[in-house]
N, C-alpha and C positions, 0 to 999 in steps of 0.2 A: 701276711699271717703264715706261722710257720703251716707246718701239713699235721704236728702234734695235738692240732685241735680239730673233730668230725667234719668233714666241711659239706658235704651232701651238695645238693646243683643249689639250692636257693637258701641266702641266707637273707634274712628281712632289721633293715636297719633303721632306728628310733632317736629319733631329735631330740631330745633332752634334758634336763639342769641339771640333774644328778645320775648318772651313768651307772653307781653302782648300787644305789637304793633301788634303781627300776628294774636294773641286772637280779638283786636278788628276787623281787616282786616278781616278773615273768617267770622265774626258775621252779621259782614254786607254784605257780599256775600251770604250769606246764609239764610240772615232775623232774625238769630237767635236775640235775648237779648243781649245786650251790655253784655261784663263780667262782675259780680258782683264785682270786684278786692276789697274792702272792704271784703266782706263778704267770700270768697278766704282768704286773707288774715286770719282774725282772726281763720277759720275752719284748713291754715295749723298753725297757733301761735300754735293753742291746742293739735294739733299733735307732740309741741315740735321745729315746724322750725324755728330756728335760726332769727331775721329781716333780718340779712344782704342776707339770702338767698331767701326770702317770693316772689322776681319776680325770682322768677329760672322756675315758671309754670303760667300753666291759664287753665282755663278750660271756653268752652263756652257749651252748651246744647239748643238744641231743646224742648221749654218747655211743649210737647206733649208727648215728651222721643219717636216719633214715627222714627226719622232721629237722625244717633248718632252723640253722642256727639263726637265732636273735643280739645282734649288734647295737650297742648304746650310747651314742656320741653327746658330746656336749654341746650346744649352739649357749647364744647369748640371748635369742629373741627367747619371748615365754607362747607356747600356743596362745591362738586365740581363735583357729574356725573349728569347724568339725573335721574330722578326717573325713578322705577324699577314698583312702582304703583301710582297713580295719581286718582284726584276727576274728578269727569262729571256733572259740574251743566245743570241740565236740564231745563230750561226751555221754552223751543220748547211746541206749543199744535200741530202741525203734519196738520199745516194752511198756506198760502200762504203766510203769512206776519212773517210767522217766522223769514225769513232770516234778514228782519227791527229790529224785535225783540234782536235778538242774537246781531245786530252789534250795539243797542243802548246798550244792557247788558256792553260790552266790554266796550265803552268809560265811563259807570258810573264806571265800575272799574279798570280803565287805571285812572281817579281821586280820586281812593283812592289809588294807588297805583303800581294798575296789568302792566304789561311789556304781550302786545302783539306778540306772536312768529310769530303767522302765519297761514291762515283763510285756511281751506281744504273745498271742493266740493267733494260729493261722490256723483255719480248717482244725484236723489232728494237728497241727505243730507247736511248740511251745518251745519259747526261746527268751533270756534274757539280757539286753543290754546292760552294759557297763561303761565305767572309764576306771583307767588303772590310776595309780595313785599323780600322775603328772597331766592327767581327761586326756589322753588317748582311749575312745569307745575301741571296743571288745564285744564278741556275743559267747553265749553258752547256750549250746542248745545239745 
């Protein structure tokens, strides 16, 4: 990949069925700019990727480079087991209205295609486990 995408120190890669759709979903979740598909395809074509394979990958990035890039790659097999690693999306501020903020975010993400798995109350803490449109677990806290 070229240096004109923010690099950061960490890139998280998702195996998936539809890289572009999942990239768009996660861009919304994280507040990243939507994937620039035209630019991405031009980059892939420059690297010799065939036209029929252009939708096999998608990249989203925090424009500041402070947060990790997310890379989505098409794989033939479906997801069949629980993730061994998952993302925690941190929106809480440590205040008394955190539960309401978390529930509002869960509602927003559900409209984008996330599925709520369960809510967890742990002492004074609260978080919600969700799945993205392809079944990858993540938490909102």
